[in-house]
C-alpha positions in Angstrom: 6.0 24.5 48.2 8.2 23.2 49.6 6.6 21.4 52.8 4.6 19.2 50.7 1.1 21.5 51.1 -0.8 23.1 48.3 -3.5 25.9 47.9 -6.7 24.7 46.6 -8.7 26.8 45.0 -11.0 26.8 48.1 -11.2 29.0 50.0 -7.6 29.6 49.2 -6.7 27.2 52.4 -3.7 25.2 52.7 -4.4 21.5 52.2 -1.8 18.6 52.7 -0.9 16.1 50.3 0.7 13.0 50.2 3.3 14.6 47.1 3.1 18.3 46.0 0.8 18.4 42.7 2.2 19.1 39.3 0.7 21.9 37.4 0.0 22.2 33.7 0.4 25.7 32.2 -3.2 25.5 32.0 -3.8 25.2 35.5 -4.6 21.9 35.8 -4.0 19.3 37.8 -2.0 16.6 36.0 -3.3 13.2 35.6 -1.5 10.5 37.3 -2.5 6.7 36.2 -3.5 3.9 38.3 -3.2 0.3 37.9 -6.3 -0.2 36.9 -6.3 2.7 34.4 -2.7 0.6 33.6 -4.2 -2.9 32.9 -7.2 -1.1 31.0 -5.5 0.3 28.6 -3.1 -2.6 28.3 -5.9 -4.9 27.5 -7.8 -2.6 25.1 -4.6 -2.0 23.2 -4.2 -6.1 22.7 -8.0 -6.0 21.4 -6.7 -3.6 19.2 -8.7 -0.6 19.7 -6.8 2.4 18.5 -5.7 5.2 21.2 -8.3 7.7 20.3 -10.7 5.3 21.3 -8.7 3.9 24.5 -8.8 7.6 25.4 -12.6 7.1 26.0 -12.2 4.7 28.4 -9.7 6.5 30.3 -10.9 9.3 32.3 -9.2 11.9 34.4 -10.2 12.3 38.0 -9.3 16.3 37.8 -11.3 17.3 35.5 -13.8 14.0 35.0 -13.3 13.9 31.1 -12.1 11.4 28.6 -7.8 11.9 28.4 -6.7 12.9 25.5 -3.8 11.1 22.9 -1.1 13.2 24.0 -1.5 11.9 28.0 -2.4 8.2 27.0 1.4 8.5 24.8 2.6 10.2 27.7 1.8 8.2 30.5 1.4 4.5 29.5 3.4 3.9 26.7 4.6 0.4 27.9 1.0 -0.6 27.9 -0.3 0.2 24.5 3.5 -1.1 23.4 3.2 -4.5 25.3 -0.8 -5.4 24.9 -0.6 -6.1 21.5 2.9 -8.1 21.9 1.2 -10.3 25.0 -2.2 -10.6 22.6 0.5 -11.8 20.1 2.7 -14.4 21.8 -0.6 -16.0 23.4 -2.7 -16.2 20.2 0.9 -17.2 17.7 1.5 -19.8 21.3 -1.6 -21.6 20.9 -1.4 -21.5 16.8 2.1 -22.7 17.1 1.3 -25.9 19.4 -1.9 -26.3 17.0 0.4 -26.4 14.0 3.2 -29.0 15.8 0.0 -31.6 17.1 -0.4 -31.7 13.5 -3.6 -29.0 12.4 -3.4 -29.0 8.9 -5.1 -25.3 8.8 -3.3 -23.8 11.3 0.3 -25.1 9.6 -1.1 -23.8 6.3 -1.9 -20.2 8.5 1.4 -20.0 10.0 3.4 -21.0 7.6 1.1 -18.2 4.9 1.9 -15.6 7.4 5.2 -17.0 9.0 7.1 -18.8 6.4 8.2 -15.6 4.7 7.8 -15.3 0.5 8.9 -19.2 -0.4 6.1 -20.7 1.7 3.2 -18.3 0.5 0.2 -20.2 -1.0 0.2 -19.7 -4.5 -2.9 -18.1 -5.5 -4.1 -20.1 -8.2 -6.4 -19.3 -10.7 -9.3 -21.5 -11.8 -8.6 -23.3 -15.4 -10.2 -21.5 -18.2 -13.4 -22.8 -18.9 -16.2 -23.0 -21.5 -19.3 -21.2 -21.1 -21.2 -24.1 -18.9 -17.6 -24.1 -16.9 -16.2 -27.0 -18.0 -12.5 -26.4 -17.8 -11.2 -25.9 -21.0 -8.6 -28.9 -20.4 -11.1 -31.5 -20.6 -13.0 -30.5 -23.4 -9.8 -30.7 -25.5 -9.3 -34.1 -23.8 -12.7 -35.1 -24.2 -12.6 -33.5 -28.1 -9.1 -35.4 -28.8 -10.6 -38.9 -27.5 -13.4 -38.5 -29.4 -11.6 -37.6 -32.7 -9.5 -40.8 -31.8 -12.7 -43.0 -31.7 -13.9 -41.3 -35.0 -10.6 -41.9 -36.8 -10.7 -45.6 -35.4 -14.7 -46.2 -37.0 -14.0 -44.2 -40.5 -10.9 -47.4 -40.5 -13.0 -50.4 -40.2 -15.9 -48.8 -42.3 -13.0 -49.1 -45.3 -12.3 -52.5 -44.5 -8.9 -51.9 -42.6 -8.3 -54.2 -39.9 -8.4 -51.9 -36.3 -7.4 -52.9 -33.4 -10.0 -53.1 -30.7 -10.2 -50.8 -27.6 -9.7 -53.1 -24.7 -13.3 -53.2 -23.3 -14.8 -52.4 -19.7 -15.2 -55.2 -17.8 -17.1 -55.2 -14.8 -16.1 -56.6 -11.5 -17.3 -60.3 -11.1 -20.6 -60.0 -8.9 -21.1 -62.5 -6.0 -24.2 -64.8 -6.9 -26.5 -64.8 -4.4 -27.9 -67.5 -2.0 -30.5 -69.3 -3.3 -33.4 -69.1 -1.5 -35.8 -66.0 -0.3 -34.3 -62.6 -1.5 -32.7 -60.1 1.2 -35.6 -58.0 2.4 
């Protein structure tokens, strides 16, 4: 209908419209998104909602039901892409500023996620330990020290002159002043 009017199903009368309505093959009125719909879709995409979940928030005024994923993709493609990009830009900016100020956790997170394979934090395995959880390296060092001490004792008992090990000397303690003891 070229005159900007369209026939409504109510009584078959002609009703003027600002612009001609487009119809689906099934006979329903084509969905036209509002600015509010666009903002809602962009925010939900930024928050990480799935397309199926986002559809539940946008109602088709012609049917009163949520739109389907195909309608979402057709009318909100830019909002779906830009929502997550804008959120990542905002959060990335905050993280970058914290890292630039010297926040150690922010630096490590940034490098782990954005620094490439050479900056990945190594996933170090804890050192092997005995049944009580004492690292094997410590057990071996203690065992070697003990064997060395026993060897020196045997040499001393055999009458050989052995160099004494340096003794631990505690730091000198300042003498307490004469008079009443501290309270």
